C-alpha beads as a LAMMPS data file, in Angstrom:
LAMMPS data file: protein, C-alpha beads

95 atoms
94 bonds

1 atom types
1 bond types

-500.0 500.0 xlo xhi
-500.0 500.0 ylo yhi
-500.0 500.0 zlo zhi

Masses

1 110.0

Atoms # bond

1 1 1 -41.196 -83.264 -378.271
2 1 1 -38.978 -85.565 -380.317
3 1 1 -36.059 -87.482 -378.750
4 1 1 -32.600 -86.043 -379.380
5 1 1 -31.515 -89.432 -380.861
6 1 1 -33.667 -91.930 -382.806
7 1 1 -31.973 -94.757 -380.873
8 1 1 -34.171 -93.963 -377.933
9 1 1 -37.293 -94.592 -379.985
10 1 1 -35.849 -97.598 -381.761
11 1 1 -34.668 -99.160 -378.418
12 1 1 -38.250 -99.406 -377.389
13 1 1 -37.591 -97.756 -374.065
14 1 1 -40.644 -95.388 -374.310
15 1 1 -42.887 -98.266 -375.311
16 1 1 -41.603 -100.413 -372.439
17 1 1 -42.185 -97.649 -369.889
18 1 1 -45.759 -97.206 -371.112
19 1 1 -46.303 -100.994 -371.084
20 1 1 -45.116 -101.162 -367.474
21 1 1 -47.469 -98.264 -366.496
22 1 1 -50.422 -99.955 -368.200
23 1 1 -49.543 -103.264 -366.577
24 1 1 -49.349 -101.640 -363.139
25 1 1 -52.682 -99.950 -363.715
26 1 1 -54.171 -103.366 -364.537
27 1 1 -52.951 -104.671 -361.168
28 1 1 -49.679 -106.464 -362.413
29 1 1 -46.469 -106.107 -360.416
30 1 1 -44.226 -105.475 -363.451
31 1 1 -40.907 -103.665 -363.717
32 1 1 -39.052 -102.586 -366.850
33 1 1 -36.513 -105.387 -366.284
34 1 1 -39.422 -107.848 -366.418
35 1 1 -40.357 -106.838 -370.009
36 1 1 -38.985 -109.150 -372.710
37 1 1 -38.354 -107.039 -375.914
38 1 1 -37.765 -108.341 -379.479
39 1 1 -36.511 -105.510 -381.499
40 1 1 -36.360 -105.093 -385.269
41 1 1 -33.027 -103.183 -385.082
42 1 1 -30.044 -105.293 -383.842
43 1 1 -28.324 -104.267 -380.579
44 1 1 -25.118 -103.288 -382.327
45 1 1 -26.865 -100.169 -383.681
46 1 1 -27.344 -98.906 -380.192
47 1 1 -23.703 -98.916 -379.335
48 1 1 -21.099 -96.323 -380.259
49 1 1 -21.628 -92.642 -380.985
50 1 1 -24.621 -91.007 -382.662
51 1 1 -22.424 -90.383 -385.781
52 1 1 -21.500 -94.042 -385.875
53 1 1 -25.215 -94.902 -385.658
54 1 1 -26.080 -92.576 -388.654
55 1 1 -23.252 -94.138 -390.688
56 1 1 -24.302 -97.736 -389.913
57 1 1 -28.098 -97.556 -390.042
58 1 1 -28.390 -97.500 -393.907
59 1 1 -27.147 -101.133 -393.762
60 1 1 -30.649 -102.007 -392.663
61 1 1 -32.474 -100.392 -395.576
62 1 1 -32.525 -103.413 -397.938
63 1 1 -33.863 -105.820 -395.382
64 1 1 -36.506 -103.334 -394.240
65 1 1 -37.551 -102.712 -397.910
66 1 1 -37.611 -106.464 -398.499
67 1 1 -39.834 -107.011 -395.522
68 1 1 -42.099 -104.090 -396.482
69 1 1 -42.516 -105.617 -400.005
70 1 1 -43.295 -109.070 -398.543
71 1 1 -45.927 -107.705 -396.222
72 1 1 -47.426 -105.544 -398.942
73 1 1 -47.948 -108.584 -401.163
74 1 1 -50.156 -110.025 -398.203
75 1 1 -51.815 -106.613 -397.694
76 1 1 -50.178 -106.423 -394.272
77 1 1 -48.055 -104.025 -392.408
78 1 1 -45.578 -104.206 -389.439
79 1 1 -47.174 -103.802 -386.014
80 1 1 -46.050 -103.726 -382.428
81 1 1 -47.564 -106.428 -380.262
82 1 1 -47.892 -106.227 -376.476
83 1 1 -48.755 -109.007 -374.158
84 1 1 -49.273 -108.543 -370.460
85 1 1 -49.662 -111.085 -367.717
86 1 1 -49.559 -110.690 -363.965
87 1 1 -46.036 -111.991 -364.006
88 1 1 -44.377 -110.223 -366.910
89 1 1 -44.899 -108.238 -370.113
90 1 1 -43.566 -108.768 -373.611
91 1 1 -43.300 -106.378 -376.576
92 1 1 -42.655 -107.753 -380.069
93 1 1 -42.357 -106.063 -383.378
94 1 1 -44.506 -108.438 -385.346
95 1 1 -46.383 -108.688 -388.561

Bonds

1 1 1 2
2 1 2 3
3 1 3 4
4 1 4 5
5 1 5 6
6 1 6 7
7 1 7 8
8 1 8 9
9 1 9 10
10 1 10 11
11 1 11 12
12 1 12 13
13 1 13 14
14 1 14 15
15 1 15 16
16 1 16 17
17 1 17 18
18 1 18 19
19 1 19 20
20 1 20 21
21 1 21 22
22 1 22 23
23 1 23 24
24 1 24 25
25 1 25 26
26 1 26 27
27 1 27 28
28 1 28 29
29 1 29 30
30 1 30 31
31 1 31 32
32 1 32 33
33 1 33 34
34 1 34 35
35 1 35 36
36 1 36 37
37 1 37 38
38 1 38 39
39 1 39 40
40 1 40 41
41 1 41 42
42 1 42 43
43 1 43 44
44 1 44 45
45 1 45 46
46 1 46 47
47 1 47 48
48 1 48 49
49 1 49 50
50 1 50 51
51 1 51 52
52 1 52 53
53 1 53 54
54 1 54 55
55 1 55 56
56 1 56 57
57 1 57 58
58 1 58 59
59 1 59 60
60 1 60 61
61 1 61 62
62 1 62 63
63 1 63 64
64 1 64 65
65 1 65 66
66 1 66 67
67 1 67 68
68 1 68 69
69 1 69 70
70 1 70 71
71 1 71 72
72 1 72 73
73 1 73 74
74 1 74 75
75 1 75 76
76 1 76 77
77 1 77 78
78 1 78 79
79 1 79 80
80 1 80 81
81 1 81 82
82 1 82 83
83 1 83 84
84 1 84 85
85 1 85 86
86 1 86 87
87 1 87 88
88 1 88 89
89 1 89 90
90 1 90 91
91 1 91 92
92 1 92 93
93 1 93 94
94 1 94 95
């Protein structure tokens, strides 16, 4: 079932929850607050109303397209990178 707002997906909250679950299954004592996240959408897009989000989000189109073209030249794409230790976890949107 899709989320009611794309901001939930873009915030990384679902990924962080799953990362915490996997970390705990692997024996780490990790909470959501222990996860360091590096998002590709700036924090300002998560503030305000959903209508404000939809009005502002096209501002990112040019930078996303530029990044996509740069990666395509190198035959790469954007990926999500997860790193888990017994002390913490990290989620990066990387290339």
